[in-house]
C-alpha positions in Angstrom: 22.9 12.4 -22.3 21.1 11.1 -19.3 20.3 7.5 -19.0 18.3 6.7 -15.8 18.5 2.7 -15.0 17.1 3.2 -11.4 14.0 3.5 -10.8 12.5 6.2 -8.6 11.0 3.7 -5.9 10.1 3.3 -2.2 9.6 0.2 -1.9 12.2 -0.3 0.6 10.1 2.4 2.6 13.4 4.7 2.4 12.4 8.0 1.5 16.4 9.3 1.9 16.9 7.0 -1.2 14.6 9.2 -3.3 16.0 12.4 -2.0 19.6 11.4 -2.4 18.7 10.4 -6.2 17.0 13.6 -6.7 19.9 15.3 -5.6 22.4 13.4 -7.5 20.6 14.0 -10.8 20.1 17.7 -10.1 23.6 18.1 -10.1 24.3 16.3 -13.5 25.0 18.7 -16.6 22.2 18.3 -19.7 19.6 17.2 -17.0 17.0 19.4 -18.3 15.6 21.2 -21.5 15.0 25.0 -22.0 13.9 25.0 -25.4 11.4 23.0 -26.8 11.3 21.8 -30.4 7.2 21.6 -31.9 7.0 19.7 -34.7 4.2 19.6 -37.2 4.4 18.0 -40.2 7.4 19.6 -42.0 7.2 22.5 -39.8 9.7 22.6 -37.2 10.5 25.5 -34.7 12.6 25.7 -31.7 10.8 27.6 -28.6 12.1 28.4 -25.0 10.0 26.3 -22.4 9.2 29.9 -20.8 7.6 30.9 -23.9 5.3 28.0 -23.5 4.8 28.9 -20.0 3.9 32.6 -20.6 1.3 30.9 -23.4 -0.3 28.2 -21.2 -0.6 30.9 -18.1 -1.6 34.2 -20.0 -1.9 33.4 -23.8 0.8 35.7 -24.4 2.1 34.7 -27.8 5.7 34.9 -28.8 6.7 35.4 -32.4 7.8 31.8 -33.4 5.2 30.3 -31.3 2.3 32.6 -33.4 4.3 31.2 -36.7 3.2 27.2 -35.1 0.0 28.2 -34.3 -1.1 29.7 -37.1 -1.1 25.8 -38.4 -3.4 24.7 -36.0 -7.8 25.0 -36.0 -9.4 26.8 -33.0 -10.0 23.5 -31.5 -6.8 22.4 -31.7 -5.1 25.7 -30.4 -7.8 25.3 -27.4 -6.8 21.6 -26.7 -2.8 22.4 -27.0 -3.0 25.1 -24.5 -4.8 23.0 -22.3 -2.2 20.5 -22.6 0.2 22.8 -21.6 -2.2 24.0 -18.6 -2.2 20.2 -16.9 -1.1 20.0 -13.4 -1.4 17.9 -10.2 -1.1 18.9 -6.8 1.5 16.7 -5.4 4.7 16.1 -3.8 7.8 14.1 -4.9 7.7 11.4 -2.1 3.7 10.4 -3.2 4.1 10.9 -6.8 6.8 8.6 -7.2 4.7 6.0 -5.1 1.8 6.5 -7.4 3.6 6.2 -10.9 4.9 2.9 -9.8 1.6 1.5 -9.8 0.2 -0.2 -13.1 -2.2 3.4 -13.4 0.7 5.3 -13.4 2.7 3.2 -15.4 0.3 3.2 -18.0 -0.1 7.4 -17.6 3.9 7.5 -18.0 3.2 5.5 -21.4 0.8 7.6 -23.1 2.8 10.9 -22.1 5.8 9.2 -24.0 3.3 8.6 -26.6 3.3 12.2 -27.1 6.9 13.0 -27.4 9.3 12.2 -30.1 11.6 9.4 -28.7 9.6 9.7 -25.5 9.1 5.9 -26.0 12.5 4.7 -26.7 14.1 6.5 -23.8 11.8 4.4 -21.2 9.4 5.2 -18.2 12.2 5.4 -16.0 13.5 8.8 -17.6 10.2 9.9 -17.8 9.1 9.7 -14.1 12.3 11.4 -13.6 11.2 14.1 -15.7 7.7 13.9 -13.7 9.5 13.9 -10.3 12.4 16.1 -10.7 9.8 18.9 -12.2 7.4 18.6 -9.0 7.8 22.1 -7.2 6.2 22.6 -3.9 3.3 24.0 -5.4 2.9 20.2 -7.4 3.3 19.1 -10.4 2.5 21.3 -13.7 3.6 20.3 -17.8 5.6 22.9 -18.0 7.3 21.8 -15.3 7.9 18.7 -16.8 9.1 19.6 -19.5 11.9 21.7 -17.8 13.0 18.7 -15.9 12.7 16.6 -19.2 16.1 14.5 -19.3 17.4 15.4 -22.4 18.7 18.6 -23.9 16.4 18.0 -27.1 13.2 17.6 -26.5 10.8 17.0 -29.6 6.9 17.5 -29.4 5.0 16.2 -32.7 1.9 18.6 -32.0 -0.4 16.0 -33.9 0.7 12.9 -32.2 0.5 14.8 -28.9 -2.8 16.2 -29.7 -4.0 12.6 -30.5 -3.0 11.2 -27.1 -4.7 14.5 -25.6 -7.7 14.0 -27.4 -7.9 10.0 -26.3 -6.7 10.9 -22.8 -9.5 13.8 -22.7 -13.1 13.6 -22.1 -15.5 13.5 -25.3 -19.1 13.5 -25.3 -21.9 12.2 -25.3 -20.3 10.0 -22.8 -18.1 10.4 -19.6 -15.6 7.5 -19.6 -13.1 8.9 -17.5 -12.7 5.7 -14.9 -11.1 4.2 -17.6 -8.2 6.7 -18.8 -4.7 6.4 -17.3 -4.5 9.9 -16.1 -8.0 9.6 -14.1 -7.1 6.8 -12.4 -3.5 8.0 -11.4 -5.1 11.6 -10.0 -7.5 9.6 -8.2 -5.2 7.3 -6.4 -3.3 10.1 -5.6 -6.3 11.7 -3.5 -6.7 8.7 -1.6 -3.2 8.4 -0.5 -3.3 11.7 0.8 -6.5 11.7 2.2 -7.6 8.0 3.4 -8.6 7.7 6.6 -8.3 11.4 7.4 -11.1 13.8 8.7 -11.8 17.0 6.8 -13.8 19.3 7.5 -14.9 20.8 4.1 -14.5 18.7 0.6 -15.2 19.9 -2.5 -16.3 18.0 -6.0 -16.3 19.1 -9.3 -14.8 19.6 -12.7 -12.3 21.7 -14.2 -13.8 24.7 -13.0 -13.6 23.9 -9.5 -10.2 21.9 -10.0 -8.3 25.4 -10.4 -9.6 26.8 -7.1 -6.7 25.9 -4.4 -7.9 25.4 -1.1 -11.2 27.2 -1.6 -12.3 26.1 2.0 -10.1 27.2 3.9 -6.7 25.6 5.3 -8.2 22.5 6.7 -10.3 21.9 3.5 -9.3 19.2 0.5 -10.4 20.1 -3.4 -11.2 16.9 -4.8 -12.4 18.4 -8.2 -10.9 16.7 -11.3 -11.0 18.0 -15.1 -13.7 16.5 -17.2 -16.0 14.9 -14.3 -19.7 14.2 -14.3 -21.8 12.5 -12.2 -21.0 9.4 -14.2 -16.9 9.6 -12.8 -18.2 10.8 -9.8 -19.4 7.8 -8.3 -16.3 5.6 -8.5 -14.0 8.6 -7.3 -16.1 8.7 -4.4 -16.2 5.0 -4.2 -13.1 5.1 -4.0 -12.7 7.4 -1.2 -15.3 5.8 0.8 -13.7 2.9 0.7 -10.1 4.7 2.0 -12.7 5.5 4.9 -12.2 9.7 4.3 -14.5 11.3 5.8 -16.1 15.0 4.6 -17.9 16.8 7.2 -19.1 19.2 5.0 -19.5 18.5 1.2 -19.9 20.9 -1.7 -21.0 19.1 -5.0 -20.5 21.8 -8.0 -21.6 20.2 -10.7 -19.9 22.1 -13.6 -20.6 21.8 -16.6 -20.1 18.5 -17.9 -23.3 17.0 -17.2 -24.9 19.5 -19.8 -22.3 18.8 -22.2 -22.2 14.8 -22.2 -25.9 14.9 -22.4 -26.8 12.3 -20.5 -30.4 11.1 -20.2 -32.8 12.7 -17.4 -33.1 9.4 -15.7 -29.8 8.6 -15.8 -28.6 11.6 -14.1 -31.0 11.3 -11.7 -29.9 8.1 -10.7 -26.3 9.4 -10.9 -27.3 12.4 -8.2 -29.0 9.6 -5.5 -26.3 7.1 -6.1 -23.4 10.4 -5.1 -25.6 11.5 -2.4 -25.9 8.1 -0.9 -21.9 7.7 -1.4 -21.5 11.6 0.3 -23.6 10.5 3.4 -20.9 7.3 3.9 -18.3 10.0 3.8 -19.6 10.9 7.2 -21.0 14.0 6.0 -23.0 16.4 8.2 -23.5 19.2 5.2 -24.2 18.6 1.4 -24.4 21.2 -0.4 -25.0 21.0 -4.3 -24.2 24.2 -6.8 -26.0 24.0 -10.1 -24.8 23.2 -13.5 -22.8 26.4 -14.8 -23.8 28.5 -17.5 -21.2 29.4 -20.2 -21.4 32.1 -22.5 -24.2 32.6 -25.5 -21.1 32.3 -28.0 -19.6 28.9 -25.9 -22.9 27.4 -25.8 -23.2 27.4 -29.4 -20.4 25.2 -29.9 -20.6 21.6 -29.1 -16.9 20.9 -28.9 -17.1 23.4 -25.8 -20.3 23.5 -23.8 -23.4 22.0 -23.4 -26.8 24.0 -24.7 -27.7 26.6 -22.5 -31.3 25.1 -22.4 -29.8 21.5 -21.5 -28.0 23.2 -18.8 -31.6 24.4 -17.0 -33.0 21.1 -17.7 -30.1 19.7 -16.2 -30.9 22.2 -13.3 -34.3 20.8 -13.0 -33.5 17.6 -12.6 -30.9 18.3 -9.9 -33.5 20.4 -7.8 -36.0 17.3 -8.0 -33.7 15.0 -6.5 -32.4 17.3 -4.4 -36.2 17.7 -2.8 -36.7 14.4 -2.8 -33.9 14.0 -0.4 -33.5 16.7 1.1 -30.1 18.2 -0.1 -29.7 21.6 -0.5 -29.1 23.4 -3.6 -27.3 26.7 -3.8 -28.4 28.2 -7.0 -28.7 31.9 -5.9 -24.5 32.2 -4.6 -23.4 31.7 -8.0 -25.5 34.5 -9.5 -22.4 37.3 -9.7 -20.8 34.7 -11.8 -23.6 35.0 -14.7 -25.5 38.0 -16.4 -28.9 36.2 -16.8 -28.4 32.8 -18.3 -25.0 33.1 -19.6 -21.8 33.6 -18.0 -20.3 37.3 -17.6 -18.0 37.5 -20.5 -15.2 39.8 -18.4 -15.3 36.4 -15.8 -14.1 33.6 -18.6 -11.5 33.0 -21.1 -13.2 30.8 -23.2 -16.1 31.0 -22.4 -16.5 28.2 -20.4 -13.8 28.4 -17.6 -12.8 31.5 -14.9 -10.2 33.9 -15.3 -8.1 34.8 -12.4 -10.9 37.7 -11.8 -13.5 34.8 -12.1 -12.0 32.5 -9.4 -11.4 35.1 -7.4 -15.0 35.3 -7.3 -15.9 31.8 -7.3 -13.3 31.5 -4.6 -15.3 33.7 -2.4 -18.8 32.3 -3.3 -17.1 29.1 -1.8 -15.6 30.2 1.2 -19.3 32.0 2.4 -21.1 28.9 2.4 -18.6 27.3 5.1 -19.4 27.9 8.5 -17.5 30.7 10.4 -15.0 28.1 12.2 -14.1 26.4 8.8 -13.2 29.7 6.7 
């Protein structure tokens, strides 16, 4: 068993210290978990991490995992897969700096609460798993599991779902800015982009978050899962304070403003403030994309999406504010994703989020919005 007694920190400003420590830890035995034990009440099942990775990426269910999932209701199955899909686009040096901040420490503490013995092994071991699990493309939940510095990792599913539920946005309000993971994510965005000029920036929720480099190599994707116009305001405020510049800004309203069901006047006030803050990013062009439709089936499930009539009301309010503020709303460009007023079933994984084909189409839509020299 490996017990870490030195924190991964760059307080001395020596990045070589982090590289040395990572190298030493990588060489040690019993550094990571290849098999995870899922516990649900009296049931325990040992499952290869690769099986969980297949389930997160493609919904492929191994025989052992099938035995566990049968005890979960439909909503918990969705939440469990979303938990496994969590990711953060970052590098090891930046992640270490973020995880040493108060919001990062709280985030690690929350993660420890979802793992059996996670709280007792200490924050340093959890930080080690996060940093060692970070690959060139960033840190994923699966990467964290593979790098967990104990050979026996036990996930108590009810406890994990409880933490995920606490850290996930719930209707009818958006209180993301009170959540440790969101604060950690925005801290990372600010750290990576402060005092920078970006030709194009994308803001939105989980639908847009999955798009990587959507607007060209010099673009930046600020979308975060669960976002609405409510949490967009403090996110923009922090970027403005950090003197971030975005010359072209695309704001995808996504689906959450319809899901959270804010009052129309509050939503319009939020949009007005969002536009004012976006202008402080020195944006030369601001483009709004309207709220996304879900499939008809998903729109009838309050735990998944807002009803279609609410999506339409949100879009009417958006058009009203945009007209007053002389901001473009490109309703037309999203039509290939929809069939009338519903999301095409062949483009979605769960009736709300886009699958591989849907993401490819959405990415091309975003590219087409950009000036030719920025594509």
